[in-house]
N, C-alpha and C positions, 0 to 999 in steps of 0.2 A: 433257117433264120435263127440268130442268136437271141436268147431271152435275157434282156438287161434289167428286168424288173427288180432283181435283188440288189444289183449295183445301184440302180436309181434310188431305191428305198434307202440304201446305206448312205448315199450322198445327201439325200434329203434330210435324213436323221442327223447327219453330221452338221449340216448348215443350220439346222434348227438349234442344235446344241450351242453352236457358235453364237447365234443371235441371242440366246438366253444368257450366255456368259457375258457378252458385251453389254446387255441390258443390266445385268447384275453389277458389272463393273462400274457403269455410269451411275447407278443408284448409290453404290458405295462411295464413289467420289463426291457425289452431291451431298450425301449424309455427312461425310468428313468435312466438306467445305462449310456446311451449315453448322457443324459442331465448332469449327474454328471461329466462325463469325460470332456465335453465341459466347464463346470463351472470351474473345476480344471485347465484346460488349460488356460482359460481367467485369472484366478487369478494368475497363475504362470507367465503370460506374462504381467500383468498390472504393472504400475509403482507405486503401492501402497507404497512400501517401497523404495521411491526414495532416501532417505538418504543413505541407503546401496549401491545403485547403484552409487551414487556420490562418496562415499568413495572407492568403488572398481575400478571405472574408473579413479579416481584421478583428476577429472575435475568438477568444478561448472560452469554451463553455465548461464551467467548473461545477461538478456535482458534489453536494454535501448534505448531511443531515444536521440542520442547524439547531441541535438540542444538546450539545455537549460542551459547555463552557469549561475552560477558557479557549477551546479550540475553535468552536463555531456556535454562535447563539445570536438571538435577537435581543438587543438591549432595551431599556425602558422607553427609549424614544423611537423604537421600531426599526433601528438600524442593524444591519447584519454586520457583526464584528467578531473578532477572535484571531487567534494565531493563524489558522488555516486560511482565513479570509485575507489577511495581510500577505500571506505566502502566495496565494493565488494571484493577487493583484501584482505582486512583485514579479512573479514569473511572466505574467502577461506583458507587463511593461518592458521587461528585458527581451521579450520576443517581438516587441513593437506592435502589440495588439491590445484590445480591451478585454478585461475579464468580465464574463457574464455568468452570474451565479444561478444555478438551479438548486435552491437551498431547501426546498420543501420535500425532499426525498426522505423516505424512511431508511434506516440503516440497512435493513434487509433488501431494499430496492436499489441500492447504489450500483451493484454490479449489473442489475437488469437495465438500468439507465445507460450504462456503457454499451451493453449488447444491443439495445434498441436505438443506438445513435442519438440519444437525447442529450448526452454530454460527451465532451472530448476526453476529460480526465476526471478522476475522483480524488478530492483532497478533503478528507473527513476523519482525521485521527484513525486512519485505516491501518490495522496491523497486517503484516505480511502473512498471508495464508497459503501455505504450500499446496493445499488441496485445490486452490483456484488457479494454479500456475499453468494448467493446460490451456486455458482460455484468456488469461490476463497476465500482464507483466507489471512489475513493481520498480519504482525508482530507487535510488539510494535512500536510505533512511534519513529523515530529518529530525527525528526525536526517538529516543529509546525510553519506553515507559516501563521497563523492567524493574526488578527489586533492587534496592540499595541499602547499605548499612549507614545509619545515622547515629551520631553521638552528640553530646553537648559540645559547644564550641571550645570550652576550656578543658576538655578531656584529653589526656595524654596517654600514650601507651597502647592505643587501639588504632591499628591501621587496616584491619580486616577481620573477618570472622574468626580466623585462627587465633586471635588475641583475646577471645572472650572466655577463656577458661576461668571458672569461678565467678562469672558475672551473670547478670540478668539481662535478657533481651526481650523487648516488648514487640508484639506482632498483632495484626488484625486477625482474629480467630477465623480459621477456614480459608485464609487467603494464600496466595502463592508464597508470600513471605513467611507465613506460618509453616508451610511445608519445608522451605529452605532452612528455617531455624531449627526445626525438629530433626532434620537430617544432620545438621551440625551438632546437635545435642547428643547424638549417638556416637560422635567422634571425639567430642571434647569433654573432659572431666568437669563436673559441677557447672555446666552451662544450664541455667534455668530459663525456660521459655514462659513468658508472662502474656497470656492471651487478653486481647481487648476487643471491644465492639467495633471500633473503627481505626483506620490508620491515624487519624488525628489524635485519638485517645492514646495510641501507642507513642506518638511523638511527645505528647504532653507528659507522659510518665518519664520520659528522658529529661525533659525540661525541669520537672520537679525533683529529679533525683531518685525516683522510685525504680527506675530501670537504668542500666548503664548504656544501653543502646537500643535501637529499634530497627527492624527490617520492614520497610514499607515500599510502596511503589514510588518511582522517581518523581512523578508529578506531585504527589502529596508532600514529599520531602522538599521539593523546590518551593512549593507554595507556602509552607511553614517558614522556611528561611526567608522568603520574600516578604513575609509579614513581620519580620524582625525577631523571630524566635531565636534564642541563642543555640543554634544547632549547626552542624556541618556534616556533609557527606564524606565518608572515608572509603578508601579502597576502590576496587573495580566494581562494575555492575555485577550483581549476583545472578541475575537472569536477563534474558533479552526479550523485549517485546517491541520490535522496531515499527515505527509508523512510517508509511511511505505513500507515494502517489501511485494510483493505479491507472493503467491504460489497457487497451485491447492488446492481445498478444501480437497482432499483425502490425501494430503502429510503432515499428522499431525506430524510425527516424524521429518521431515525436519523443519517444523515451530517451533517445540519445541526447536530444536537445535539452530536455528537462534535467537529465543527470549532469550535463555540462554546466547548466545554470546553478544547480544546487551546489556543485563543487565551488563555483565562483562565489556564491553567496556565503558559503562557509568561510572561504579564505578572506573575503573582504569585510567580514564581521557582520554581515546582514543577518544571517541566521542566528548567531549568538545574541544579537540585539533583540530579535523577535522573541527568542526564548526567554530572555530576561524580562522583556516588556509584558509578556502574557503569562509566563509560567512561574516567574519569580526566581529568586536565587541567582547564582552565578555559574551554574554548570549545565 
């Protein structure tokens, strides 16, 4: 009589392995299916297509720190006003929705509000910060707050920093304009840098004739010109500090829509009019 115990044990072991393998395969398939379901659920719940959500809700939520006139502040009658407020309303109107302002944010909390989905965009004299670009994206710049060269309106022969040889330039001590002027003083013969306590004082020295020119931030220059001071900006921007609208990095459709509207507003004169209304001057 032949002993088949070894063969039977072998067959039993093989069938057991097959059953385990099939069980493991079914488990893997179930886990994969569950993962796909969760992924689809996350995608359907994510605000990736935020522009559609804004259009469907009819509301554009705008975050800002309303403590920086003339860009955003609360006036004496309790109204939220300023350049960025008008800009937010204009963007919303062109999108066909209503602007709803979340204006009680601190400047440090603006990006947190975006991350937490409290707001859709931030419009708050926000400069483009390269260190934030991993998580956030910026629109085209709507204002450059960098340093400019200012002279008296009746000054001739000065079209830029290179024309200041033998002249005096006033600056706000310790400012970026101070740094720019001192860099030029090492390149130009007899360029004297005259430090002042404020940008306004530097501009008044130009008005009075104590200085031939001033290097100040663009906003200070525009506001002085808007008040009727006999001054004008000459040459190109000396430094760049672009203000832009911030959105989440993943909100590409919204960003493209905003950029398209900003281009249109620049071309049809809306942005220049807002700059003149709130910032003064004509540049």
